[in-house]
Steps between C-alpha positions, in 0.01 A plus 500: 500500500582270791212268408686408182805374689537124463791457737523150644126432479440124471191569289686694231859376498670171422558313825786247488621347829861592572769261618562520873862539604447250782314217321628553149300330224284317754337832588326494160362147540171442679403138554130420446260477793325166441246571774329731249384192308207476741375842384246463214591846364846372413355260243276767346796735460723218373252398230449865398875561470548175309228589250618859451866401467421216259274718285758779496767255385275360228420854381869581499570193287233613255649850492857372461399298194376818333803719577762231434654578158582129453137400575600217732228322698588435867357209697219602734537176698871554564436860601233406756701208641807721542288770658347251743840369609630855535203604712545205735867586553423871534228435756728277707750783552244776548501637147211647305316303228686510170357515152597571145492875432462665161739784596796265526393313187467816295833629634670181387338523157598865456855411606521246214509203738463165325539229767399406854840630617351850499251396769775342711715813474197712587444293813864512606516878458176541693633274776822700529308828498289389795806420710740773384267791433186436703516837676524675162205306352286613792514853359301393192136615513243235410348753260812467282448125474133559425597738220719228347209257507272758336751553217538125442123454515454773241751336267308173527163667430582775253218653293583290193468184711159611631399588143603153383289335770206725408527389138472135611139562599286545809569147627866596548476872573227501767665235728831688457350834606303344785814324630713816489237719669424233761868470592534880525194553719526183714818292512685250285327183621144637489563671166630181341204302637252751356680511165522121478128469574408753231734330253346161574151636440610637164654164406178318587292755311722484189493120496123494536456729199699291252468149636279371215389581146160459336492409130162479324441352154128501436342283767837346596664666800849422629598615850876455518683528832828682438651471846418386852143573603458666839181596681510858368428368150173337604265802455623564146487129411152466648376800303644352180328165542166651604503717187491189274194462276278198442655278236857603577771235536767599751835333565700588814868436422713474813819361347708807579389541861727318741275604790127562520356638820261261674218758490533535121538125450183430700313766305604348164388153609167625632439713190436181300144487639451871434616451140231235443237740628630772270504264200878530464737217402771501766840325502806514722849420372772436758327710762648367822643656811834349405629481147477153347802345336318354201221687317154360562152611405207507737177583322212577731 
């Protein structure tokens, strides 16, 4: 089966530049071509790599918190700053973009590592391997590295983890499934964007469903805002107020809303005239677009 032979194919094998006997270490260093800064494509690619690398590092931090037996919480800011400095240095000597990788993190955890020294040792060993065994590393098929990533990915998304997310409800499970499938069938950046959009829509929908309560005692009706009021809550709020009966006395309590969308605020102010037409006593309490410091009452 000659078609199965990988050989020295650059598309299937690890490709590490080897040290030239004439130039020594300088043969592995490529200084940047600053004339490329006039090419608009450079900026598009740079932004894409920055987003993907940053998101991958943030995901790795999230994953490392879950697999760390000591449950330590790393600093996302320090990670991104260090990654940015490392990428600048790497780019200046012709290196590839660097990022935090879950394979190294999981290897350190499984090796009982407990300090940052494990990362430093990992880097030193990798550095020595590149210079002392580069020709040997070039015999590693990329499919082997892909298999390692698949194993690590499976450990991070085992069936019991998926089951736990499913038990948290549709607002958690659907964005999770959409994100995973989008990443598989597109790429990391597009998949994350689609998943984040779906997750945001679920957050807005959930907030709009439980943003206020209606308490009725006879003809007395209390509409109590329980959280910030965004535009998605307007249809439900409008339906509630229009369902009031003649002779009802309604109080809109906005004490617990630190933010009220301008569209909702305008509607509540304008509804005062509608309430008179409906024969409803209407009162607003601390309904402002910004929360007031001292409680005041504004009967209308």
